[in-house]
C-alpha positions as CSV (number, residue, x, y, z in Angstrom):
1,X,0.0,0.2,0.3
2,X,2.3,2.2,1.1
3,X,5.0,1.1,-2.4
4,X,1.6,2.3,-4.0
5,X,1.4,6.0,-2.6
6,X,4.8,6.2,-3.2
7,X,4.9,5.4,-6.7
8,X,1.6,8.2,-7.0
9,X,3.5,10.5,-5.8
10,X,6.6,10.3,-7.7
11,X,4.4,10.5,-10.9
12,X,2.6,13.0,-9.8
13,X,5.9,15.2,-8.9
14,X,7.1,14.2,-12.2
15,X,3.5,15.5,-14.1
16,X,4.2,18.8,-11.6
17,X,7.7,19.2,-13.3
18,X,6.6,18.8,-16.8
19,X,3.8,21.4,-16.9
20,X,5.2,24.3,-14.5
21,X,8.9,25.0,-15.0
22,X,11.8,25.3,-13.8
23,X,13.0,25.8,-10.7
24,X,14.5,22.1,-10.0
25,X,17.2,20.4,-12.7
26,X,15.2,17.9,-14.9
27,X,16.5,15.9,-17.8
28,X,18.8,17.4,-20.6
29,X,16.3,16.8,-22.6
30,X,14.2,19.9,-21.7
31,X,14.1,23.0,-23.7
32,X,13.9,26.8,-22.5
33,X,11.1,28.7,-24.0
34,X,10.8,32.7,-23.7
35,X,7.5,34.2,-25.2
36,X,7.5,38.6,-25.4
37,X,4.8,40.5,-26.9
38,X,3.9,43.4,-28.1
39,X,2.0,44.8,-25.8
40,X,2.9,43.0,-22.9
41,X,0.8,41.1,-19.7
42,X,-0.8,38.5,-22.3
43,X,-1.5,35.5,-20.6
44,X,0.3,32.7,-21.8
45,X,-1.6,28.8,-22.2
46,X,-0.4,25.7,-22.8
47,X,-1.9,22.8,-22.6
48,X,-5.3,24.7,-21.4
49,X,-3.5,25.9,-18.4
50,X,-2.9,29.3,-18.0
51,X,0.9,29.6,-17.3
52,X,1.4,33.4,-16.7
53,X,1.9,36.5,-18.3
54,X,4.2,37.8,-21.0
55,X,7.2,38.3,-20.5
56,X,7.2,35.0,-19.8
57,X,9.9,32.3,-19.6
58,X,10.0,28.5,-18.3
59,X,11.8,25.0,-19.3
60,X,9.8,22.5,-20.9
61,X,10.2,19.0,-21.7
62,X,10.9,18.6,-26.1
63,X,7.6,18.2,-27.8
64,X,5.3,20.0,-29.7
65,X,2.7,22.2,-28.0
66,X,-0.3,24.3,-28.8
67,X,0.0,28.1,-27.7
68,X,-2.5,30.8,-26.8
69,X,-1.6,34.7,-26.3
70,X,-5.0,36.5,-24.5
71,X,-5.1,40.1,-23.9
72,X,-7.9,42.9,-23.1
73,X,-8.7,44.5,-26.2
74,X,-6.8,42.1,-28.6
75,X,-7.4,39.5,-30.9
76,X,-6.0,35.8,-29.2
77,X,-3.1,34.2,-31.2
78,X,-2.6,30.6,-31.6
79,X,0.3,29.3,-32.8
80,X,2.0,25.4,-32.7
81,X,5.3,25.1,-31.4
82,X,7.7,22.2,-32.1
83,X,10.8,22.0,-29.0
84,X,13.8,20.2,-29.4
85,X,15.9,18.8,-26.4
86,X,17.9,21.7,-25.2
87,X,16.4,24.3,-27.8
88,X,16.4,28.0,-27.0
89,X,13.0,29.4,-28.3
90,X,12.2,32.8,-28.1
91,X,9.1,34.1,-29.3
92,X,8.3,37.8,-30.3
93,X,4.6,38.1,-31.2
94,X,2.6,41.2,-31.7
95,X,-1.2,40.7,-30.8
96,X,-3.5,43.1,-33.2
97,X,-6.2,45.5,-31.4
98,X,-9.4,44.7,-31.4
99,X,-11.2,47.3,-33.2
100,X,-15.1,47.9,-34.7
101,X,-17.0,50.3,-36.7
102,X,-19.4,52.7,-35.7
103,X,-22.4,53.5,-38.7
104,X,-23.5,57.3,-37.8
105,X,-27.7,58.2,-39.1
106,X,-29.0,61.5,-38.6
107,X,-32.8,62.5,-39.5
108,X,-32.4,65.0,-41.4
109,X,-29.1,63.8,-43.4
110,X,-25.8,65.4,-44.3
111,X,-24.8,66.2,-40.6
112,X,-21.2,67.3,-39.9
113,X,-19.2,64.3,-37.8
114,X,-17.0,66.0,-35.8
115,X,-14.8,63.4,-34.0
116,X,-11.7,64.0,-31.9
117,X,-11.2,68.1,-32.8
118,X,-11.7,67.2,-36.8
119,X,-14.5,66.9,-39.3
120,X,-14.9,63.5,-40.3
121,X,-17.6,63.5,-42.8
122,X,-21.3,64.0,-43.2
123,X,-23.8,61.3,-42.1
124,X,-24.2,58.8,-43.2
125,X,-21.1,57.7,-42.3
126,X,-19.0,55.2,-41.1
127,X,-16.1,55.5,-38.5
128,X,-13.9,52.5,-38.7
129,X,-11.1,50.3,-36.9
130,X,-12.0,52.4,-33.4
131,X,-10.0,50.2,-30.5
132,X,-11.7,49.7,-27.4
133,X,-12.6,52.6,-25.4
134,X,-15.0,55.2,-24.6
135,X,-15.9,57.5,-27.0
136,X,-17.9,61.3,-28.0
137,X,-18.8,63.0,-31.5
138,X,-20.1,66.2,-32.2
139,X,-22.7,66.5,-34.9
140,X,-24.0,69.8,-36.4
141,X,-26.2,70.8,-39.1
142,X,-26.9,74.0,-40.6
143,X,-30.6,75.2,-38.9
144,X,-30.6,72.6,-36.1
145,X,-28.8,72.5,-32.8
146,X,-25.8,70.9,-32.5
147,X,-25.7,67.2,-30.2
148,X,-23.0,65.2,-28.5
149,X,-23.1,61.4,-28.8
150,X,-20.9,59.0,-26.9
151,X,-20.5,55.5,-27.0
152,X,-18.3,52.5,-25.8
153,X,-16.6,49.8,-27.5
154,X,-15.6,46.8,-26.1
155,X,-15.9,44.1,-29.0
156,X,-15.8,43.9,-32.7
157,X,-19.6,44.1,-33.1
158,X,-20.5,47.2,-35.6
159,X,-22.4,50.2,-33.6
160,X,-24.9,51.6,-35.4
161,X,-25.7,55.5,-34.1
162,X,-28.4,57.1,-34.7
163,X,-29.7,60.9,-33.7
164,X,-33.1,63.2,-34.5
165,X,-31.7,66.8,-34.8
166,X,-34.0,69.7,-33.4
167,X,-34.1,72.5,-35.9
168,X,-33.1,75.9,-34.1
169,X,-33.5,78.5,-36.7
170,X,-36.0,81.7,-36.6
171,X,-36.0,85.0,-38.6
172,X,-35.3,88.0,-39.2
173,X,-37.1,91.3,-40.8
174,X,-35.0,94.7,-41.4
175,X,-36.7,97.5,-42.4
176,X,-35.7,101.0,-42.7
177,X,-36.1,105.3,-43.6
178,X,-34.9,105.5,-46.4
179,X,-34.9,101.9,-47.4
180,X,-32.2,100.9,-49.8
181,X,-30.0,100.7,-46.9
182,X,-27.2,98.1,-46.5
183,X,-27.7,95.7,-44.3
184,X,-24.9,93.5,-42.3
185,X,-25.1,90.7,-39.6
186,X,-22.4,90.4,-37.1
187,X,-20.3,91.9,-39.7
188,X,-21.2,90.2,-43.0
189,X,-22.8,92.5,-45.6
190,X,-26.5,90.3,-46.1
191,X,-28.5,92.4,-48.5
192,X,-30.7,95.5,-48.7
193,X,-33.5,97.2,-47.1
194,X,-36.3,95.6,-46.6
195,X,-34.6,92.5,-46.3
196,X,-35.5,89.0,-44.7
197,X,-33.6,85.8,-43.6
198,X,-34.0,82.9,-41.6
199,X,-31.2,82.3,-39.0
200,X,-29.8,80.0,-36.0
201,X,-31.2,81.0,-33.1
202,X,-29.2,83.3,-30.9
203,X,-27.6,86.9,-30.8
204,X,-26.9,88.8,-34.1
205,X,-25.7,92.6,-34.1
206,X,-27.6,93.9,-37.3
207,X,-26.2,97.2,-38.9
208,X,-28.1,99.2,-41.2
209,X,-26.3,102.4,-43.1
210,X,-26.7,104.0,-46.4
211,X,-23.8,106.5,-48.1
212,X,-25.2,110.3,-46.1
213,X,-26.7,109.0,-43.5
214,X,-26.8,108.1,-39.8
215,X,-25.8,104.2,-39.2
216,X,-28.3,102.2,-37.2
217,X,-26.9,99.4,-34.9
218,X,-29.3,97.1,-33.0
219,X,-28.5,93.6,-30.8
220,X,-31.5,91.4,-31.8
221,X,-32.3,87.8,-30.3
222,X,-33.5,85.2,-32.2
223,X,-36.0,82.6,-31.3
224,X,-36.6,79.0,-32.8
225,X,-39.3,79.4,-35.6
226,X,-40.2,82.7,-34.6
227,X,-39.4,86.2,-36.6
228,X,-37.3,89.4,-34.6
229,X,-38.2,92.9,-36.3
230,X,-36.3,95.7,-36.9
231,X,-36.6,99.0,-38.2
232,X,-34.3,101.6,-38.4
233,X,-34.8,105.4,-38.9
234,X,-31.9,106.6,-40.5
235,X,-31.1,110.5,-40.2
236,X,-29.7,112.3,-43.1
237,X,-25.8,113.9,-42.6
238,X,-25.1,117.3,-43.9
239,X,-23.4,118.2,-46.8
240,X,-20.6,120.8,-47.9
241,X,-20.6,122.6,-51.3
242,X,-17.6,124.2,-52.4
243,X,-17.8,126.6,-55.0
244,X,-15.3,128.2,-57.2
245,X,-15.3,130.5,-59.9
246,X,-13.7,131.9,-63.2
247,X,-12.2,134.3,-62.8
248,X,-11.7,133.9,-58.8
249,X,-13.3,136.0,-56.3
250,X,-16.4,136.2,-57.5
251,X,-18.8,136.9,-54.7
252,X,-21.0,134.0,-54.1
253,X,-24.9,133.9,-53.2
254,X,-26.3,130.2,-52.3
255,X,-29.9,130.9,-52.0
256,X,-29.7,134.6,-51.7
257,X,-27.4,134.6,-48.6
258,X,-24.1,136.1,-49.2
259,X,-21.3,133.5,-48.2
260,X,-18.4,135.9,-49.9
261,X,-16.1,135.6,-52.9
262,X,-14.9,132.4,-54.1
263,X,-13.6,130.2,-53.6
264,X,-16.1,129.3,-50.7
265,X,-16.9,126.2,-48.6
266,X,-20.0,125.8,-46.9
267,X,-20.5,122.8,-44.5
268,X,-23.6,121.4,-42.7
269,X,-26.0,122.2,-45.4
270,X,-29.2,119.7,-45.1
271,X,-29.3,117.6,-48.4
272,X,-31.6,119.3,-51.1
273,X,-31.5,121.5,-54.2
274,X,-29.8,125.0,-53.8
275,X,-29.4,127.9,-56.2
276,X,-26.1,129.7,-56.6
277,X,-25.1,133.0,-58.0
278,X,-21.5,134.1,-58.2
279,X,-21.2,138.0,-59.5
280,X,-18.3,140.4,-60.3
281,X,-17.7,143.4,-62.2
282,X,-16.9,143.1,-65.8
283,X,-18.9,140.0,-66.0
284,X,-22.0,138.6,-66.4
285,X,-23.9,137.3,-63.3
286,X,-23.2,133.0,-63.4
287,X,-26.3,131.3,-62.1
288,X,-26.7,127.2,-61.5
289,X,-28.9,124.7,-59.1
290,X,-27.0,122.1,-57.3
291,X,-28.8,119.1,-56.1
292,X,-27.3,118.6,-52.5
293,X,-27.1,114.8,-51.6
294,X,-27.1,113.6,-47.2
295,X,-23.5,113.5,-46.5
296,X,-21.6,114.6,-49.9
297,X,-19.5,117.0,-50.9
298,X,-20.0,118.4,-54.3
299,X,-17.7,120.9,-55.9
300,X,-18.6,123.2,-59.0
301,X,-16.9,125.6,-60.6
302,X,-18.7,128.5,-62.1
303,X,-17.1,130.3,-65.3
304,X,-18.1,134.0,-65.7
305,X,-18.7,135.6,-69.1
306,X,-16.9,138.8,-69.3
307,X,-19.2,141.8,-70.3
308,X,-16.2,143.8,-70.9
309,X,-13.8,144.1,-73.4
310,X,-9.8,145.2,-74.2
311,X,-7.0,146.2,-76.5
312,X,-3.7,144.7,-76.9
313,X,-1.3,146.8,-79.2
314,X,2.4,147.3,-79.5
315,X,4.2,150.7,-80.8
316,X,6.8,151.8,-83.0
317,X,8.7,153.4,-81.4
318,X,8.8,152.5,-77.6
319,X,8.3,155.4,-74.8
320,X,4.7,156.8,-76.5
321,X,2.5,157.8,-74.0
322,X,-1.5,156.4,-74.6
323,X,-4.7,157.9,-73.8
324,X,-7.9,156.2,-74.1
325,X,-11.1,158.4,-74.7
326,X,-8.8,161.5,-73.1
327,X,-7.4,159.4,-69.4
328,X,-3.9,159.2,-69.8
329,X,-2.9,155.4,-69.0
330,X,1.1,155.7,-68.9
331,X,3.8,155.0,-71.4
332,X,4.5,152.1,-74.2
333,X,8.0,150.1,-72.7
334,X,10.6,148.6,-75.1
335,X,10.9,145.1,-75.6
336,X,13.9,143.9,-74.3
337,X,13.6,141.2,-77.3
338,X,13.7,143.8,-80.0
339,X,14.3,147.3,-78.8
340,X,13.0,148.8,-82.1
341,X,9.2,148.0,-80.8
342,X,6.9,148.2,-77.8
343,X,6.0,145.5,-75.0
344,X,2.7,144.8,-75.7
345,X,0.3,147.4,-74.0
346,X,-2.8,146.0,-73.1
347,X,-5.8,147.9,-72.0
348,X,-9.2,146.2,-70.2
349,X,-12.1,146.4,-68.3
350,X,-13.3,148.5,-71.3
351,X,-17.3,148.8,-72.0
352,X,-18.7,147.9,-75.2
353,X,-18.8,150.5,-78.2
354,X,-16.5,153.1,-79.4
355,X,-13.3,154.1,-77.6
356,X,-10.8,156.9,-78.8
357,X,-7.6,155.6,-78.6
358,X,-4.0,158.8,-78.4
359,X,-0.9,157.8,-78.8
360,X,1.6,160.9,-78.0
361,X,5.3,162.0,-78.2
362,X,6.9,165.6,-78.3
363,X,9.3,164.6,-80.4
364,X,6.8,163.0,-82.6
365,X,5.3,164.7,-86.1
366,X,2.6,165.0,-85.6
367,X,2.5,165.3,-81.6
368,X,-0.3,163.5,-81.0
369,X,-2.3,160.4,-83.2
370,X,-5.6,159.3,-82.9
371,X,-7.3,155.6,-83.3
372,X,-11.0,155.0,-83.5
373,X,-11.4,151.5,-82.2
374,X,-14.7,149.5,-81.4
375,X,-14.6,147.5,-78.5
376,X,-16.7,144.2,-79.0
377,X,-18.1,142.3,-75.4
378,X,-16.1,139.8,-74.4
379,X,-13.3,140.3,-77.2
380,X,-9.8,141.2,-77.3
381,X,-9.1,144.1,-79.9
382,X,-5.3,143.2,-81.0
383,X,-4.5,146.2,-82.8
384,X,-1.7,146.2,-85.6
385,X,1.6,147.8,-85.1
386,X,0.9,151.4,-84.3
387,X,4.1,154.2,-85.4
388,X,4.9,157.7,-84.5
389,X,7.7,159.2,-87.0
390,X,9.8,160.7,-83.3
391,X,13.2,162.0,-84.2
392,X,16.2,159.7,-82.4
393,X,18.8,162.0,-82.9
394,X,20.6,165.2,-84.1
395,X,22.7,165.5,-87.0
396,X,25.9,168.0,-87.6
397,X,27.6,168.4,-90.7
398,X,31.1,169.4,-91.4
399,X,29.7,172.0,-93.4
400,X,28.0,173.5,-89.9
401,X,24.8,172.8,-90.4
402,X,22.6,171.7,-87.6
403,X,19.5,168.5,-88.4
404,X,16.8,167.0,-85.7
405,X,15.9,163.5,-87.3
406,X,16.1,159.9,-87.6
407,X,18.3,158.1,-87.7
408,X,17.2,155.2,-90.8
409,X,19.8,152.6,-91.0
410,X,23.9,152.3,-91.8
411,X,24.7,152.0,-95.8
412,X,27.8,149.8,-95.9
413,X,30.8,151.4,-93.5
414,X,31.1,154.6,-95.1
415,X,27.6,155.9,-95.4
416,X,24.1,156.8,-93.8
417,X,20.2,157.3,-94.0
418,X,18.7,159.7,-92.3
419,X,15.7,161.3,-92.1
420,X,14.8,164.4,-90.9
421,X,11.6,164.8,-91.8
422,X,8.2,162.2,-92.4
423,X,8.7,160.4,-95.6
424,X,11.8,162.6,-96.8
425,X,15.6,160.8,-96.3
426,X,18.8,161.2,-97.2
427,X,21.7,159.4,-97.3
428,X,25.6,161.2,-96.0
429,X,28.8,159.6,-95.7
430,X,30.7,159.5,-92.7
431,X,33.2,161.8,-94.3
432,X,30.5,164.6,-94.2
433,X,29.2,164.2,-90.6
434,X,30.8,166.0,-88.0
435,X,28.7,163.9,-85.2
436,X,26.0,162.2,-84.6
437,X,23.9,162.2,-80.7
438,X,21.1,160.2,-79.8
439,X,18.3,162.4,-78.6
440,X,16.7,160.6,-75.3
441,X,12.7,159.2,-76.1
442,X,11.2,161.6,-73.7
443,X,7.9,164.1,-74.1
């Protein structure tokens, strides 16, 4: 009896050494097995018994075994291994994570799915290969309240998530006086009044503006399935008139009120029609009507037509005194570019009609010369060169004769042409002349 018990005990110890490892020395036929997995912590099962978690190692008799590896959240792995006597075997095994797919459906369809901070698609939409864990996503569709959905993956079975979205849209109606004003909602241009649209519920800043008018602004709360009304009364801004004239410095009247001489700038005028009149001496008044829009600046130049005339002329020679209608005006000046002629002598602001122009010089023959000139309104009469015979030198001959007249020209090196009287000329040799003395051009 004791012998049988001893035999059974030995048999049990041998079996125990066979399946549990490696702390006692066994026959040289045993192999060394090591198992590593990614991720770590997988349960090692041999011959139907769980022996430990990876990384795992043991001594085991040579032979063929079925190895099973299991880990939470991973697919199980079975592998057949054959070990030779005294073999050292290390297994490196990657465990594949267990995943599942999630199908999103919404009513209505077309909602955006925001998952882990990113837009991943629109319903109906399938999110694939999700490992075990807890998840959430935001479902959004314009005109509907956003909703957050949650789910958990614990096995590879597909999940279906259905969501019915609730409308969050109301209406806003905007009118203005005057109409056709620009409407902006939260800073975005949206249309012109009268304006109506549907919006998601919430607060909106409504701005109504029109050129030349004050800006109207209001914060509006839009509620679901309700209409919010905005009625904006826009006040006209004052305008500005800028009036210039040609010629300048004309007297300006606006709606009968005197505003001084041009250019004038009149600010803070109400919008409307204005009558502007410009007046100045020597010109016909100029008048115009101006429609001044609200808040605008209108610039206008009025050209006045001259109601006087003028006379322009040059004289030969210069230094002649000029009279008009018996009134002395001054003397003509020498033209530096042509000393034989005068600069242009201009007479302005003459009334239309006949005028008498008188040229005078004490040394001229005759001393005075009258020219009748007809002046037309707004025109300048440009006369041909006006000439007077004026002695310009004294010639003394060697015979003792002294003559006052006009030196005309030199004739070669030895002769001169001299005019003692208008229209009478003489030629003198240089050898006959004692002296030639120029006369000053004075009366």
